[in-house]
N, C-alpha and C positions, 0 to 999 in steps of 0.2 A: 568790500562790501562794506554797509555803513554799520556803526556800533547797535543802532536799534534792529536793522534785519538780523546781526549776529545775536542777539537777547532772546529774540524770536525763537530763533532757531533751534537755541538750546532747553529754551522751554515746552517745546514740542518734543524734543528726543526725549527728554526727564520724564514728560508727561507719560510716551512711549513704553517707557522702561516700567515706570509705576503700573501700570496697567498691565503689563507683562509680568510683572512678580505677584499682583494680585489675584490675574489670573490662573497664574501656577499655585499658589496658595488655595484658592476656592478648589482647584481640581483635586488637590491634595487632602483637602477637609472631606471632599465628598468622600473620595476615594476609602479614606481610614475609616468615616463614619458607617460605608455601606458593608464594609469588613466586619466592623462591631456587630452591624444586625444581622449579618449572615453568619456570625460567629455563634456555633450551639453551646458553646463553652462559655458565654459571656453569661454572668451571673446580675442581674439589675433587680431579683426577688426581694419585695420588701415583704419582709416579717415580721407576725406579729410579737408582740414583747416576751409572750409564754414558749416561742418554737426555741429548740438548738437544732442545729443544724448538724447532721452525723455522715462525713464525706470519707471518712478512715477508720480501717481495720480495728479493732478492739483487742490490743495485746498485753491486757492486764485486768484484774478483777477491776470492775465497775460496776457503779449503780446510777440508776435513771429515777428521775425523781419525781413523787408523784406531785400533779398540778401541771408538771409541763409537759409541752409538745415534742417527740423528739423525731424531725424528719429526717428519712433515711432518704440519700439521693444518690447512693450508691449501692454498687451490691457488696454488703459489709459483712466480714468474717469476725465471729467470736473467736481468737484462735487458741490453740494447743494449753491447755495450763491455763484459762483463763473465764471467770463468771462474770457472766451480764446478770446482775439484780436489777428486778423492774418492779417498782414500789405498786400498790394497790393508788388506782387510781390514776395512773399514767396513762399518756394518748403515745402511739406509736404510729407516724403516719408514712407512707412510702411515695414518693415519685414514682410515675409511671416503668413499670419493669423493673425496678430496683427489689431488692431481696435484702434476709437477713438468715445468716446461716450458724451454727455452733459448728466447728470442727471435733473431727476427732478430738478427745482430750477436755474441748471445752463443754460449758454449760448454759444453758439458759435458766433462770427462776424466774418466771413472771407468776407470781404469785397474788391474785386480789382478792376480792372480798365481794360478798352478796350485795354490799352497799357502795365499795369501790372498785369497780371491775376494769380491768386492761383491757386496752382497745388497739389491735392492731390493724390498719385502714388505709386508704388513700388521701394523700395531700388535698383533694378533692371533696373529702365529707369532712362539711360545718357543722354537721349534728353532735359532732364530741370535738373538743377541744377548740372548739369556735372555728373561726375563718383564719387559716395559718399563712395564706401568702395575702398580705392588702392590696395589692397594684394589680393582680391578674385580674382577669375578668372569670370570673369563678365559673363551672358548671359543674352537674350532679354527678355525683359517682358510679359507677357502671361496673358489675363482674367484669373480672378482667383489667382492672384500672393499675392494679402494680403486681409485682411478681409471687415470691413468696418466705414461707418459712421453712429451713433447711436442717433437720436434727441429722447430723453425721455417724457413719458407723464409727464405733469409740467415745461418743457422748455419751455421758452416764447423769443421773440425778437431774435429767429436766424436769420442769412443773412447768405447767399449762394450768391453771386453777383460776377459775373466774375471768375468763379472758374472752373478748369477742374478739371475732378473725372474721374481717368482712372485705369484699370487691376485689379480691385478689384472684390468680390465677391467670395469668397473661401466657400467651404461648402455650396453654393446659399445662401446665405447671400444675401440683398443689398447691392449696392453701398450706397445708402442714404435711410437710414429707418427713415422715421417722423412719431413722435407718437406725439411729440410737434408739437407748432406756431412756422411756418419757411416761411421765405421771399426768393426763387428761382428765379432769374431772373440772364439770361444772363449766363449761364451756360453752359458747354458741359460734354455729359456724352459717353464715348467710351470705347470700349473695355472691357466689362463689361462681369463676367461670369453668374452674377445672375440670379436665374428662369429658374430651371432645366424643369419645364414643368409648362404649361401656369397656370394649375387650383392646383397643388397641393402644398403641404405647405412651397414651397419655395420662394423666392421674387422676384421682378421685379428690377429692375437697381434702380428706383428709386421709393419708396413705400411708400404710405401715407398711414397708417393705421388709419383713423376715427379720424383723426387731425381734429381740429378747426382753425381757422385763418391762414389756410396756400394760397400762392399763389404760381403761376407756370406759369411764363411768358417769354419769348425770348429766348427760350433756345432748343439744340439741343443733339438728341439722335441717334447715330448710332453704328454700331458693337458691340452692346448689345444682350444679349439673349431676355427678355422679358423687354421690355425699361420702362413701365410706370403702375403704378397702382394705383388706387385713390378709395376713398370714392363715394358712389352715388349720396353724397352731397355735392359736389366738383363742383364748376362753372371751367368750363377751357374755355378760349380764343382760338383762331386761330394765335396767335405767338410763340407757339412752331412749332421746326421741326425734324420729325422722319428720316432724309437721309438729307445726305451730298456731297455735288459736291466738292468731294476732289482735281480735277485737272482743275476744271473750263470748262470742253469736254464737250460738248451737244453730242457727239458721244459715251462715256462711261456712263456706267450705275452709278447713284449715289450709294453713302453707307448705306445699309438700317440697319436693325437690321434682327434675326431670325425668334421672331413672330411680325411682323408690327400690332400691335395692342396696344388697353387700355385695360387691364384688371380693370375690374369694381366689386369693394365688394360693394355689397348691403345692408349691416349694418347701419342702423342709418339714412338714407335718410329723410330729415323735410327740411322746411321753401322752400325758392327759390334756385332752382339749375338751371345755362342754360350750356348747353355744345353746342360751336361753332367749336371746331377742326374738319375737315373733312378729313384731309388727311389720316388719319388711321382708322380702324373702332375701337368703342366701344365694349367690348367683354364682355357679363355679362352670368354667371356660375350657377344663383342662382335667385328666383324669384322676380321680384322689383315691392316695391307697392307704389302707388303716392296716399297719405292720405288727411285725414283730413288738411284743410290749406296749402297744400303743392302744388307749381307749377314748375312744369319740362318741359322745354321746350329745343330742340333738333333743331339744324338749318339747313336748306334746304339743301339738298346734302350730309348731316350724314350718316354714315353707321351704324347700329348696328347687330350683331352678337350675335345668341343666340344657344343653346345647354340643351336641355331636362328641360326648364325653361319659364316662362311666366312674361309679363307685366300685374299687376291689377291697375285701378283708380277705387276709389269711389267717390260717389257725390259730398264731398266736397274738390275734388283735382282737380286741372288743369294739361292738357296735352296738350302741344303745340311741334305739332313735324314735320308741313309744307311737303317737298316731302324726306323727309328720308327713306331711305331704312333699314327695318326691314328682318333679313334672317340668315341662319343660318350658323354656325359655320366652316361648310366644304362649303360652298359657296365660290370657287376663282373665280367666274365671277365679282364680287362685293366687292371691297377691296384688292385682291391679296389673294395670298397663306396664311393666315393667322396662319394656323396651321402649317405652314411648314412641309408638308408631302406631296408634289409635286400631283402625280394623286392618292396617295391611298387610300383618301379618297372622294366620291363625297355627295353631298346632296340630299336628299328624301323627301319628304312631311310626316312629322312628326319629325323631327330635335328636331324641339320645340315647345311651346304647344299653345303660339298666344298671344293677344290682348286681356285682358277681361274689357270692361265698363260696371260699376253698373247698369247705366242707360243711355239712351239718345240714338240716332242714331250716328253710325261711319261714321267720316266726313275725308276721306281721304287727301282730300287736295293735290294729287300727290302724298301721301304716296306710300309705296310698300311693300307687307306682304308677302313671299317668304318662303316656303317650313315648314309652319306652321301645326300643327293639324286643329286648329278652328282659324276663326279671327270673328269680330263682322260684 
């Protein structure tokens, strides 16, 4: 073989090696790139300058500052012994399905003002706090865009004052699930998915589960599915509203909720309880017992809707009912279409069992009992 042919063969072999190396490199690059694109944990969000990402639990007392947007990207817990203080004017946004929980022994103090409310909302909500993710294809938030706020049993001194809670309730969860002590005042609950069926395992927008020391005042509920669930021993005044006049025009209907009713959990009734709310019905889906030492008072004009259940009052209990209307859950003529089924159902005698008094005569005082099986 002459020298020229030898050189040519060497060049050809070298070229083949280079091509092979380039091919392998390109394949590896494609593999790595495709893995990055498929990696659900890849963090390529370009956040606005005012956004602070929250991706770990809160173990010590912490303050979230006015003018900032706190972006909750996981299920975050305020742990035992810690207090989360949220300043007026702060915006808290949540990634899809994410939540914020106060553990037993922890506290969330979200105290806004009339001029500087605190918002708990979806990361897709650009109406407050601006566009928080700059490189996404932003779409408008919908009910159920994020998870929930949860106050656990043993959590005390929680405050939600002048707060707006909206677009939550993914998975049928409550927007705010209260199992510990809390003060709720001047809050707005709107556009929340929660509560797929009124008596199912799903939750109401504000779901108060047998908590003690809870007060609910001056708050507004609209465009939710099931707005409120309370234990039967929670006193409720008439300062809350379950509709919203969004345009100050008497000619257009106010915004309401899908199920215009207050769901009552009848577990644990005790002491003195007073219901003075009359805008929407109280809906009771299990037996309610007024036992020894209990005083239960319902305001004149209130409506109580029942299904397949009864109210029992024993000797040493006190039941004050005034001109209350006790009727079927299917009765649209009193308190509106609470079960939200249009004309699909209608009330009939025997829809619920009635009111039973252990002794004494029935003193109606203007009360009405409709569609029950029996009554005193």
